[in-house]
N, CA and C atoms as an extended XYZ file, in Angstrom:
450
Properties=species:S:1:pos:R:3:atomname:S:1:resname:S:1:resid:I:1 pbc="F F F"
N       -15.443       -5.180       19.782 N   MET     1
C       -15.404       -5.318       18.338 CA  MET     1
C       -14.446       -4.268       17.758 C   MET     1
N       -13.709       -4.660       16.773 N   THR     2
C       -12.729       -3.794       16.116 CA  THR     2
C       -13.424       -2.689       15.337 C   THR     2
N       -12.970       -1.456       15.541 N   GLU     3
C       -13.437       -0.336       14.724 CA  GLU     3
C       -12.639       -0.347       13.431 C   GLU     3
N       -13.338       -0.235       12.302 N   ILE     4
C       -12.664       -0.170       11.007 CA  ILE     4
C       -13.052        1.149       10.362 C   ILE     4
N       -12.041        1.957       10.084 N   LEU     5
C       -12.260        3.291        9.549 CA  LEU     5
C       -11.575        3.427        8.200 C   LEU     5
N       -12.287        3.998        7.242 N   PHE     6
C       -11.730        4.296        5.926 CA  PHE     6
C       -11.533        5.804        5.847 C   PHE     6
N       -10.296        6.230        5.622 N   TYR     7
C        -9.969        7.652        5.514 CA  TYR     7
C        -9.693        7.989        4.050 C   TYR     7
N       -10.565        8.810        3.496 N   HIS     8
C       -10.525        9.222        2.097 CA  HIS     8
C        -9.702       10.511        2.011 C   HIS     8
N        -8.472       10.401        1.537 N   LEU     9
C        -7.575       11.556        1.440 CA  LEU     9
C        -7.813       12.281        0.122 C   LEU     9
N        -8.164       13.553        0.211 N   GLN    10
C        -8.348       14.362       -0.987 CA  GLN    10
C        -7.642       15.711       -0.861 C   GLN    10
N        -7.704       16.306        0.300 N   ARG    11
C        -7.174       17.657        0.494 CA  ARG    11
C        -5.713       17.676        0.932 C   ARG    11
N        -5.263       16.593        1.533 N   GLN    12
C        -3.890       16.497        2.010 CA  GLN    12
C        -3.341       15.120        1.675 C   GLN    12
N        -2.039       15.036        1.430 N   PRO    13
C        -1.453       13.719        1.150 CA  PRO    13
C        -1.280       12.912        2.431 C   PRO    13
N        -1.030       11.649        2.267 N   LEU    14
C        -0.804       10.741        3.387 CA  LEU    14
C         0.269       11.271        4.330 C   LEU    14
N         1.350       11.800        3.782 N   GLU    15
C         2.464       12.281        4.597 CA  GLU    15
C         2.062       13.411        5.540 C   GLU    15
N         1.028       14.159        5.199 N   ALA    16
C         0.554       15.234        6.068 CA  ALA    16
C        -0.414       14.723        7.135 C   ALA    16
N        -1.174       13.701        6.819 N   VAL    17
C        -2.233       13.210        7.702 CA  VAL    17
C        -1.759       12.116        8.660 C   VAL    17
N        -0.993       11.173        8.159 N   LEU    18
C        -0.593       10.011        8.951 CA  LEU    18
C         0.108       10.361       10.265 C   LEU    18
N         1.112       11.231       10.276 N   PRO    19
C         1.791       11.517       11.549 CA  PRO    19
C         0.852       12.014       12.653 C   PRO    19
N        -0.100       12.863       12.302 N   THR    20
C        -1.046       13.376       13.294 CA  THR    20
C        -1.915       12.260       13.862 C   THR    20
N        -2.391       11.374       13.006 N   LEU    21
C        -3.223       10.266       13.477 CA  LEU    21
C        -2.415        9.291       14.336 C   LEU    21
N        -1.160        9.081       13.980 N   VAL    22
C        -0.299        8.210       14.784 CA  VAL    22
C        -0.045        8.860       16.146 C   VAL    22
N         0.211       10.166       16.162 N   GLU    23
C         0.402       10.876       17.434 CA  GLU    23
C        -0.807       10.710       18.343 C   GLU    23
N        -1.999       10.867       17.781 N   LYS    24
C        -3.226       10.715       18.572 CA  LYS    24
C        -3.373        9.295       19.109 C   LYS    24
N        -2.975        8.317       18.326 N   SER    25
C        -3.032        6.923       18.780 CA  SER    25
C        -2.081        6.703       19.949 C   SER    25
N        -0.883        7.245       19.861 N   ILE    26
C         0.107        7.115       20.933 CA  ILE    26
C        -0.380        7.820       22.194 C   ILE    26
N        -1.017        8.984       22.040 N   GLU    27
C        -1.575        9.696       23.192 CA  GLU    27
C        -2.615        8.853       23.921 C   GLU    27
N        -3.305        7.996       23.208 N   ARG    28
C        -4.299        7.100       23.813 CA  ARG    28
C        -3.658        5.890       24.485 C   ARG    28
N        -2.345        5.780       24.359 N   GLY    29
C        -1.645        4.647       24.949 CA  GLY    29
C        -1.589        3.421       24.055 C   GLY    29
N        -1.959        3.575       22.801 N   TRP    30
C        -1.993        2.462       21.868 CA  TRP    30
C        -0.626        2.211       21.247 C   TRP    30
N        -0.382        0.973       20.910 N   ARG    31
C         0.767        0.588       20.082 CA  ARG    31
C         0.275        0.621       18.637 C   ARG    31
N         1.158        0.991       17.721 N   VAL    32
C         0.762        1.262       16.338 CA  VAL    32
C         1.581        0.418       15.366 C   VAL    32
N         0.900       -0.132       14.377 N   ALA    33
C         1.558       -0.752       13.221 CA  ALA    33
C         1.093        0.008       11.990 C   ALA    33
N         2.033        0.298       11.106 N   ILE    34
C         1.724        0.956        9.840 CA  ILE    34
C         2.173        0.006        8.740 C   ILE    34
N         1.207       -0.502        7.994 N   GLU    35
C         1.522       -1.476        6.946 CA  GLU    35
C         1.523       -0.815        5.578 C   GLU    35
N         2.594       -1.055        4.840 N   VAL    36
C         2.741       -0.585        3.470 CA  VAL    36
C         2.960       -1.802        2.574 C   VAL    36
N         2.723       -1.672        1.261 N   PRO    37
C         2.825       -2.851        0.402 CA  PRO    37
C         4.230       -3.286        0.013 C   PRO    37
N         5.246       -2.462        0.231 N   GLY    38
C         6.564       -2.887       -0.213 CA  GLY    38
C         7.709       -2.119        0.409 C   GLY    38
N         8.939       -2.566        0.172 N   PRO    39
C        10.113       -2.002        0.824 CA  PRO    39
C        10.436       -0.550        0.444 C   PRO    39
N        10.128       -0.142       -0.785 N   GLU    40
C        10.424        1.241       -1.176 CA  GLU    40
C         9.585        2.223       -0.368 C   GLU    40
N         8.321        1.932       -0.260 N   ARG    41
C         7.421        2.821        0.488 CA  ARG    41
C         7.748        2.765        1.971 C   ARG    41
N         8.136        1.600        2.457 N   LEU    42
C         8.530        1.446        3.855 CA  LEU    42
C         9.707        2.379        4.155 C   LEU    42
N        10.678        2.391        3.291 N   SER    43
C        11.859        3.238        3.471 CA  SER    43
C        11.494        4.722        3.436 C   SER    43
N        10.640        5.112        2.510 N   ALA    44
C        10.229        6.516        2.396 CA  ALA    44
C         9.461        6.972        3.638 C   ALA    44
N         8.530        6.166        4.125 N   LEU    45
C         7.771        6.535        5.325 CA  LEU    45
C         8.655        6.514        6.570 C   LEU    45
N         9.601        5.593        6.615 N   ASP    46
C        10.557        5.535        7.712 CA  ASP    46
C        11.290        6.875        7.811 C   ASP    46
N        11.821        7.353        6.707 N   ASP    47
C        12.514        8.646        6.686 CA  ASP    47
C        11.573        9.785        7.075 C   ASP    47
N        10.359        9.747        6.534 N   HIS    48
C         9.406       10.832        6.766 CA  HIS    48
C         9.025       10.972        8.248 C   HIS    48
N         8.804        9.870        8.936 N   LEU    49
C         8.395        9.950       10.346 CA  LEU    49
C         9.495       10.517       11.244 C   LEU    49
N        10.736       10.477       10.795 N   TRP    50
C        11.826       11.093       11.560 CA  TRP    50
C        11.928       12.587       11.282 C   TRP    50
N        11.390       13.047       10.158 N   THR    51
C        11.642       14.436        9.733 CA  THR    51
C        10.385       15.229        9.383 C   THR    51
N         9.196       14.705        9.619 N   TYR    52
C         7.978       15.343        9.118 CA  TYR    52
C         7.719       16.733        9.691 C   TYR    52
N         8.293       17.023       10.833 N   ARG    53
C         8.114       18.344       11.450 CA  ARG    53
C         9.464       18.753       12.050 C   ARG    53
N         9.811       20.024       11.908 N   ASP    54
C        11.105       20.504       12.422 CA  ASP    54
C        11.262       20.286       13.917 C   ASP    54
N        10.184       20.492       14.667 N   GLU    55
C        10.275       20.422       16.125 CA  GLU    55
C         9.843       19.078       16.713 C   GLU    55
N         9.570       18.109       15.870 N   SER    56
C         9.073       16.843       16.390 CA  SER    56
C         9.385       15.690       15.444 C   SER    56
N         9.318       14.475       15.975 N   PHE    57
C         9.445       13.257       15.184 CA  PHE    57
C         8.698       12.159       15.918 C   PHE    57
N         8.482       11.062       15.234 N   LEU    58
C         7.823        9.910       15.844 CA  LEU    58
C         8.843        8.778       15.946 C   LEU    58
N         9.285        8.455       17.169 N   PRO    59
C        10.235        7.349       17.324 CA  PRO    59
C         9.574        6.037       16.911 C   PRO    59
N        10.251        5.298       16.074 N   HIS    60
C         9.674        4.082       15.509 CA  HIS    60
C        10.796        3.182       15.001 C   HIS    60
N        10.403        2.033       14.493 N   ALA    61
C        11.341        1.110       13.854 CA  ALA    61
C        10.615        0.440       12.696 C   ALA    61
N        11.378       -0.276       11.906 N   THR    62
C        10.785       -1.070       10.838 CA  THR    62
C        10.876       -2.547       11.220 C   THR    62
N        10.150       -3.359       10.505 N   ASP    63
C        10.187       -4.796       10.772 CA  ASP    63
C        11.510       -5.430       10.345 C   ASP    63
N        12.435       -4.610        9.882 N   GLN    64
C        13.759       -5.100        9.481 CA  GLN    64
C        14.719       -5.228       10.657 C   GLN    64
N        14.377       -4.642       11.816 N   VAL    65
C        15.265       -4.708       12.982 CA  VAL    65
C        14.866       -5.876       13.876 C   VAL    65
N        15.843       -6.447       14.538 N   ALA    66
C        15.622       -7.664       15.334 CA  ALA    66
C        14.662       -7.463       16.498 C   ALA    66
N        14.744       -6.340       17.187 N   ASP    67
C        13.909       -6.126       18.377 CA  ASP    67
C        12.668       -5.288       18.073 C   ASP    67
N        12.110       -5.433       16.885 N   CYS    68
C        10.962       -4.612       16.486 CA  CYS    68
C         9.721       -4.868       17.343 C   CYS    68
N         9.628       -6.000       17.999 N   ALA    69
C         8.466       -6.308       18.839 CA  ALA    69
C         8.339       -5.355       20.016 C   ALA    69
N         9.434       -4.694       20.387 N   ASP    70
C         9.423       -3.767       21.522 CA  ASP    70
C         8.956       -2.365       21.149 C   ASP    70
N         8.788       -2.092       19.881 N   GLU    71
C         8.483       -0.742       19.411 CA  GLU    71
C         7.004       -0.397       19.553 C   GLU    71
N         6.743        0.841       20.001 N   ARG    72
C         5.356        1.327       20.079 CA  ARG    72
C         4.814        1.651       18.694 C   ARG    72
N         5.711        2.067       17.785 N   ILE    73
C         5.320        2.363       16.404 CA  ILE    73
C         6.201        1.510       15.497 C   ILE    73
N         5.566        0.703       14.665 N   LEU    74
C         6.307       -0.193       13.786 CA  LEU    74
C         5.823       -0.041       12.351 C   LEU    74
N         6.763        0.166       11.451 N   LEU    75
C         6.483        0.159       10.020 CA  LEU    75
C         6.763       -1.241        9.495 C   LEU    75
N         5.841       -1.773        8.710 N   THR    76
C         5.989       -3.137        8.234 CA  THR    76
C         5.444       -3.288        6.823 C   THR    76
N         5.981       -4.240        6.101 N   SER    77
C         5.408       -4.581        4.801 CA  SER    77
C         4.742       -5.955        4.865 C   SER    77
N         4.634       -6.487        6.072 N   GLY    78
C         3.966       -7.771        6.269 CA  GLY    78
C         2.680       -7.603        7.050 C   GLY    78
N         1.925       -8.660        7.136 N   SER    79
C         0.623       -8.582        7.800 CA  SER    79
C         0.641       -9.025        9.259 C   SER    79
N         1.758       -9.581        9.742 N   ALA    80
C         1.825      -10.055       11.130 CA  ALA    80
C         1.841       -8.875       12.103 C   ALA    80
N         1.250       -9.083       13.264 N   ASN    81
C         1.206       -8.048       14.307 CA  ASN    81
C         2.433       -8.225       15.216 C   ASN    81
N         3.592       -7.875       14.700 N   LEU    82
C         4.866       -8.127       15.369 CA  LEU    82
C         5.035       -7.380       16.685 C   LEU    82
N         4.467       -6.176       16.799 N   ASN    83
C         4.639       -5.377       18.017 CA  ASN    83
C         3.383       -5.356       18.884 C   ASN    83
N         2.474       -6.277       18.637 N   LYS    84
C         1.214       -6.373       19.410 CA  LYS    84
C         0.463       -5.039       19.383 C   LYS    84
N         0.345       -4.477       18.180 N   ALA    85
C        -0.302       -3.176       17.996 CA  ALA    85
C        -1.780       -3.233       18.343 C   ALA    85
N        -2.268       -2.099       18.835 N   ASP    86
C        -3.700       -1.926       19.100 CA  ASP    86
C        -4.410       -1.360       17.885 C   ASP    86
N        -3.676       -0.559       17.119 N   VAL    87
C        -4.226        0.063       15.918 CA  VAL    87
C        -3.289       -0.221       14.754 C   VAL    87
N        -3.894       -0.516       13.613 N   ARG    88
C        -3.111       -0.803       12.403 CA  ARG    88
C        -3.559        0.153       11.311 C   ARG    88
N        -2.598        0.876       10.757 N   PHE    89
C        -2.841        1.747        9.617 CA  PHE    89
C        -2.456        0.983        8.357 C   PHE    89
N        -3.353        0.964        7.392 N   LEU    90
C        -3.103        0.320        6.106 CA  LEU    90
C        -3.011        1.428        5.064 C   LEU    90
N        -1.862        1.547        4.407 N   VAL    91
C        -1.666        2.648        3.468 CA  VAL    91
C        -1.170        2.125        2.124 C   VAL    91
N        -1.402        2.935        1.108 N   ASP    92
C        -0.892        2.662       -0.247 CA  ASP    92
C        -1.293        1.303       -0.790 C   ASP    92
N        -2.492        0.876       -0.489 N   GLY    93
C        -2.997       -0.376       -1.037 CA  GLY    93
C        -2.833       -1.597       -0.152 C   GLY    93
N        -2.259       -1.446        1.037 N   ALA    94
C        -2.213       -2.571        1.977 CA  ALA    94
C        -3.651       -2.953        2.316 C   ALA    94
N        -3.907       -4.237        2.453 N   VAL    95
C        -5.278       -4.712        2.643 CA  VAL    95
C        -5.489       -5.291        4.038 C   VAL    95
N        -6.728       -5.336        4.443 N   VAL    96
C        -7.104       -5.869        5.740 CA  VAL    96
C        -6.794       -7.362        5.774 C   VAL    96
N        -6.109       -7.788        6.832 N   GLY    97
C        -5.747       -9.194        6.980 CA  GLY    97
C        -6.832       -9.996        7.676 C   GLY    97
N        -6.517      -11.242        7.948 N   GLU    98
C        -7.478      -12.139        8.580 CA  GLU    98
C        -7.588      -11.933       10.084 C   GLU    98
N        -6.650      -11.189       10.663 N   ASP    99
C        -6.616      -11.021       12.118 CA  ASP    99
C        -7.296       -9.729       12.583 C   ASP    99
N        -8.382       -9.374       11.958 N   ILE   100
C        -9.098       -8.131       12.259 CA  ILE   100
C        -9.354       -7.976       13.751 C   ILE   100
N        -9.804       -9.024       14.387 N   GLU   101
C       -10.219       -8.943       15.791 CA  GLU   101
C        -9.065       -8.727       16.774 C   GLU   101
N        -7.830       -8.818       16.317 N   SER   102
C        -6.707       -8.615       17.234 CA  SER   102
C        -6.368       -7.139       17.439 C   SER   102
N        -7.102       -6.250       16.781 N   TYR   103
C        -6.864       -4.810       16.890 CA  TYR   103
C        -8.076       -4.106       17.489 C   TYR   103
N        -7.834       -3.005       18.163 N   GLN   104
C        -8.934       -2.150       18.598 CA  GLN   104
C        -9.464       -1.344       17.424 C   GLN   104
N        -8.527       -0.966       16.537 N   ARG   105
C        -8.908       -0.125       15.410 CA  ARG   105
C        -8.022       -0.452       14.203 C   ARG   105
N        -8.643       -0.482       13.041 N   ILE   106
C        -7.927       -0.595       11.775 CA  ILE   106
C        -8.317        0.616       10.946 C   ILE   106
N        -7.308        1.299       10.415 N   ILE   107
C        -7.545        2.502        9.624 CA  ILE   107
C        -6.954        2.299        8.238 C   ILE   107
N        -7.810        2.251        7.252 N   LEU   108
C        -7.387        2.119        5.874 CA  LEU   108
C        -7.409        3.512        5.254 C   LEU   108
N        -6.241        3.986        4.813 N   MET   109
C        -6.115        5.320        4.245 CA  MET   109
C        -5.859        5.202        2.749 C   MET   109
N        -6.613        5.978        1.959 N   PHE   110
C        -6.452        5.875        0.513 CA  PHE   110
C        -6.557        7.246       -0.136 C   PHE   110
N        -5.855        7.396       -1.240 N   ASP   111
C        -5.814        8.640       -1.994 CA  ASP   111
C        -7.036        8.719       -2.901 C   ASP   111
N        -7.939        9.595       -2.576 N   GLY   112
C        -9.171        9.746       -3.344 CA  GLY   112
C        -8.967       10.362       -4.710 C   GLY   112
N        -7.768       10.853       -4.995 N   ASN   113
C        -7.455       11.421       -6.305 CA  ASN   113
C        -6.812       10.386       -7.237 C   ASN   113
N        -6.675        9.175       -6.766 N   ASP   114
C        -6.059        8.089       -7.517 CA  ASP   114
C        -7.135        7.033       -7.775 C   ASP   114
N        -7.500        6.850       -9.043 N   ASP   115
C        -8.588        5.926       -9.390 CA  ASP   115
C        -8.305        4.488       -8.954 C   ASP   115
N        -7.058        4.054       -9.047 N   VAL   116
C        -6.701        2.692       -8.637 CA  VAL   116
C        -6.867        2.545       -7.120 C   VAL   116
N        -6.387        3.525       -6.370 N   ALA   117
C        -6.519        3.491       -4.907 CA  ALA   117
C        -7.985        3.522       -4.499 C   ALA   117
N        -8.761        4.320       -5.169 N   LEU   118
C       -10.192        4.414       -4.883 CA  LEU   118
C       -10.885        3.071       -5.141 C   LEU   118
N       -10.537        2.444       -6.231 N   SER   119
C       -11.107        1.142       -6.566 CA  SER   119
C       -10.724        0.082       -5.527 C   SER   119
N        -9.447        0.081       -5.102 N   ARG   120
C        -8.999       -0.870       -4.075 CA  ARG   120
C        -9.742       -0.646       -2.758 C   ARG   120
N        -9.922        0.611       -2.388 N   ALA   121
C       -10.632        0.922       -1.144 CA  ALA   121
C       -12.075        0.430       -1.212 C   ALA   121
N       -12.703        0.581       -2.350 N   ARG   122
C       -14.078        0.090       -2.507 CA  ARG   122
C       -14.136       -1.432       -2.376 C   ARG   122
N       -13.132       -2.113       -2.944 N   GLU   123
C       -13.070       -3.571       -2.814 CA  GLU   123
C       -12.905       -3.972       -1.347 C   GLU   123
N       -12.044       -3.276       -0.629 N   GLU   124
C       -11.837       -3.574        0.789 CA  GLU   124
C       -13.117       -3.305        1.588 C   GLU   124
N       -13.820       -2.230        1.263 N   TRP   125
C       -15.082       -1.906        1.928 CA  TRP   125
C       -16.060       -3.061        1.751 C   TRP   125
N       -16.203       -3.531        0.515 N   ARG   126
C       -17.125       -4.646        0.245 CA  ARG   126
C       -16.689       -5.906        0.989 C   ARG   126
N       -15.392       -6.180        1.006 N   LYS   127
C       -14.869       -7.359        1.690 CA  LYS   127
C       -15.181       -7.293        3.193 C   LYS   127
N       -14.929       -6.150        3.810 N   ILE   128
C       -15.185       -5.960        5.249 CA  ILE   128
C       -16.669       -6.175        5.552 C   ILE   128
N       -17.517       -5.574        4.741 N   ARG   129
C       -18.957       -5.700        4.951 CA  ARG   129
C       -19.421       -7.145        4.740 C   ARG   129
N       -18.872       -7.827        3.740 N   ALA   130
C       -19.243       -9.213        3.470 CA  ALA   130
C       -18.839      -10.134        4.618 C   ALA   130
N       -17.770       -9.766        5.327 N   LEU   131
C       -17.336      -10.550        6.487 CA  LEU   131
C       -18.160      -10.238        7.739 C   LEU   131
N       -19.096       -9.289        7.608 N   GLY   132
C       -19.988       -8.962        8.719 CA  GLY   132
C       -19.469       -7.891        9.663 C   GLY   132
N       -18.438       -7.175        9.253 N   HIS   133
C       -17.878       -6.121       10.105 CA  HIS   133
C       -18.479       -4.764        9.756 C   HIS   133
N       -18.594       -3.942       10.760 N   GLU   134
C       -19.018       -2.551       10.566 CA  GLU   134
C       -17.810       -1.742       10.135 C   GLU   134
N       -18.032       -0.733        9.329 N   ALA   135
C       -16.961        0.164        8.920 CA  ALA   135
C       -17.534        1.564        8.818 C   ALA   135
N       -16.685        2.547        9.073 N   THR   136
C       -17.101        3.931        8.905 CA  THR   136
C       -16.202        4.591        7.873 C   THR   136
N       -16.763        5.596        7.225 N   TYR   137
C       -16.091        6.298        6.137 CA  TYR   137
C       -15.895        7.751        6.556 C   TYR   137
N       -14.653        8.231        6.447 N   TRP   138
C       -14.293        9.582        6.866 CA  TRP   138
C       -13.688       10.354        5.707 C   TRP   138
N       -14.090       11.637        5.617 N   GLN   139
C       -13.588       12.497        4.556 CA  GLN   139
C       -13.333       13.881        5.145 C   GLN   139
N       -12.319       14.587        4.615 N   GLN   140
C       -12.018       15.924        5.117 CA  GLN   140
C       -12.992       16.936        4.543 C   GLN   140
N       -13.401       17.889        5.405 N   ASP   141
C       -14.236       18.978        4.931 CA  ASP   141
C       -13.346       20.109        4.411 C   ASP   141
N       -13.954       21.229        4.048 N   GLU   142
C       -13.217       22.361        3.486 CA  GLU   142
C       -12.190       22.933        4.455 C   GLU   142
N       -12.407       22.759        5.749 N   MET   143
C       -11.506       23.276        6.774 CA  MET   143
C       -10.410       22.277        7.137 C   MET   143
N       -10.443       21.100        6.525 N   GLY   144
C        -9.440       20.086        6.797 CA  GLY   144
C        -9.776       19.170        7.967 C   GLY   144
N       -10.976       19.348        8.550 N   ARG   145
C       -11.408       18.484        9.651 CA  ARG   145
C       -12.017       17.197        9.074 C   ARG   145
N       -11.827       16.118        9.839 N   TRP   146
C       -12.379       14.841        9.402 CA  TRP   146
C       -13.843       14.738        9.800 C   TRP   146
N       -14.686       14.374        8.856 N   ALA   147
C       -16.120       14.235        9.105 CA  ALA   147
C       -16.563       12.840        8.678 C   ALA   147
N       -17.360       12.224        9.541 N   LYS   148
C       -17.916       10.907        9.233 CA  LYS   148
C       -19.018       11.099        8.191 C   LYS   148
N       -18.990       10.279        7.163 N   LYS   149
C       -19.979       10.365        6.084 CA  LYS   149
C       -20.845        9.130        6.088 C   LYS   149
N       -22.068        9.316        5.609 N   GLY   150
C       -22.986        8.200        5.418 CA  GLY   150
C       -23.441        7.475        6.577 C   GLY   150
């Protein structure tokens, strides 16, 4: 069964948290898809993953390149699983698609300081639960560690 995790960002922005979670996914041998709602955000995250740390980067491609199916990390603004990802990150309002069971893990990340993002995440939580799926909710503690809530 697919693990569905909701990550409530409050202490750090997406740009600080996402690369670390993607690195951990790659260490597990997983292929990764990162879904964003549109081309502007896709471009910004594409740039960020190449430069987020002076001594490191995450090799990846976007769904705009012809051979994107070969990539271990793929940025996309669509819902198709083009690179046969094991884990899918949904950011900036991207929503859970109908192919939930094709992933080992789905991670929905939302900005807890943004009322619209918070409302969308709550809607997705209700939708997931109504479809009969289990979901877990994660929030950072004062030390920046992720803790499962509820």
